[in-house]
C-alpha positions in Angstrom: 6.4 -62.3 1.9 6.2 -59.6 4.2 4.6 -58.6 7.3 1.8 -56.1 7.2 2.2 -55.0 10.5 6.0 -53.9 9.9 4.9 -52.2 6.9 1.9 -50.2 8.9 4.5 -49.4 11.5 7.0 -47.9 9.5 4.6 -45.7 7.6 3.4 -44.7 11.1 7.0 -44.0 12.0 7.6 -41.9 8.8 4.4 -39.8 9.4 5.4 -38.8 12.8 8.7 -38.1 12.0 7.5 -35.7 9.0 5.0 -34.3 11.5 7.8 -33.5 14.0 10.2 -32.0 11.6 7.3 -29.7 10.1 6.4 -28.5 13.8 10.2 -27.9 14.4 10.6 -26.0 11.5 7.5 -23.5 12.4 8.6 -23.0 16.2 12.4 -22.8 15.1 12.4 -19.2 16.0 11.7 -19.7 19.6 13.2 -22.0 22.2 12.1 -23.0 25.9 15.0 -22.2 28.2 14.4 -22.9 32.0 10.5 -22.7 31.4 10.7 -19.6 29.6 10.0 -18.8 26.0 13.2 -17.3 24.2 13.1 -15.9 20.8 16.1 -15.5 18.3 18.0 -12.5 19.1 19.2 -12.3 15.7 15.7 -11.8 14.0 14.5 -8.3 13.1 12.7 -6.5 15.7 9.2 -7.0 15.4 9.1 -9.8 13.0 6.5 -12.7 13.2 6.7 -15.3 10.5 3.3 -16.5 11.8 1.5 -13.0 11.0 0.1 -12.9 7.2 0.1 -9.4 6.1 -2.8 -8.1 4.2 -2.6 -6.3 0.9 -2.9 -2.7 0.9 -6.1 -1.3 -0.2 -5.7 1.7 -2.6 -6.1 5.2 -0.9 -9.5 6.6 -1.5 -10.0 9.4 -3.7 -10.2 12.9 -1.7 -10.6 16.0 -3.4 -10.1 19.3 -1.7 -12.6 21.4 -3.2 -12.3 24.6 -1.1 -10.4 25.8 2.3 -11.6 28.4 4.7 -8.6 29.4 7.0 -8.4 32.0 9.5 -7.5 32.3 12.8 -10.9 31.8 14.4 -12.1 29.1 11.9 -10.3 26.3 9.8 -12.6 24.2 7.5 -12.2 22.1 4.2 -14.7 21.0 1.5 -13.6 17.4 1.0 -15.7 15.2 -1.7 -18.6 17.8 -1.2 -18.6 17.9 2.7 -17.7 20.6 4.8 -15.4 19.5 7.6 -13.2 20.9 10.5 -9.9 19.5 11.9 -10.9 15.9 13.5 -13.9 15.2 11.5 -14.3 12.2 9.2 -16.0 11.4 5.6 -15.8 7.9 4.4 -13.2 6.8 7.1 -10.9 9.6 5.8 -10.1 12.1 8.7 -9.1 15.5 8.2 -5.9 15.7 10.7 -5.0 19.4 9.9 -5.9 22.2 7.7 -3.4 24.6 5.9 -3.9 27.8 4.0 -3.4 25.9 0.7 -3.5 22.1 1.7 -5.2 19.6 3.9 -3.6 16.6 5.8 -5.9 13.5 5.7 -5.5 10.1 7.3 -6.9 6.8 6.1 -6.1 3.4 7.9 -3.0 4.9 9.6 -1.6 6.4 6.3 -1.2 10.1 6.2 -1.0 12.7 3.1 -1.4 16.0 1.9 -4.2 17.1 -0.4 -4.0 20.3 -2.1 -6.8 22.4 -3.6 -8.0 21.0 -6.5 -7.7 23.5 -9.5 -9.8 23.5 -12.7 -8.0 24.4 -16.3 -8.0 28.2 -16.1 -9.5 29.0 -13.0 -7.8 31.3 -10.4 -8.0 30.7 -6.6 -9.1 33.7 -4.8 -8.4 34.4 -1.1 -10.4 37.0 0.6 -9.0 38.3 4.2 -11.5 40.1 6.6 -10.2 42.4 9.0 
């Protein structure tokens, strides 16, 4: 009735054509011109469809408990550890210390953290002369 060899050849051709179609779609954003790989000029800068993006991890909790700030010394107590600019605790780096806040960095993300104030407590600033 039918030729098994012809059916197998048709299946093989169908599988090859599917593979070629999927492979072509994966590399549709680039072309080989004169031996040079040229990318689509209309795509956004830095765009790469084959790079998976990671889900952002939640920023760790960093509590600034106290700040020592003078022309000679800048220190901040973060999560119970006394740090100066450039030092780290649990991958959180102290970038800069200001009189009332600290610039922190974690995984390339920066944010300011102010002094933690308890209910009813008042902050005192002592200046030496």
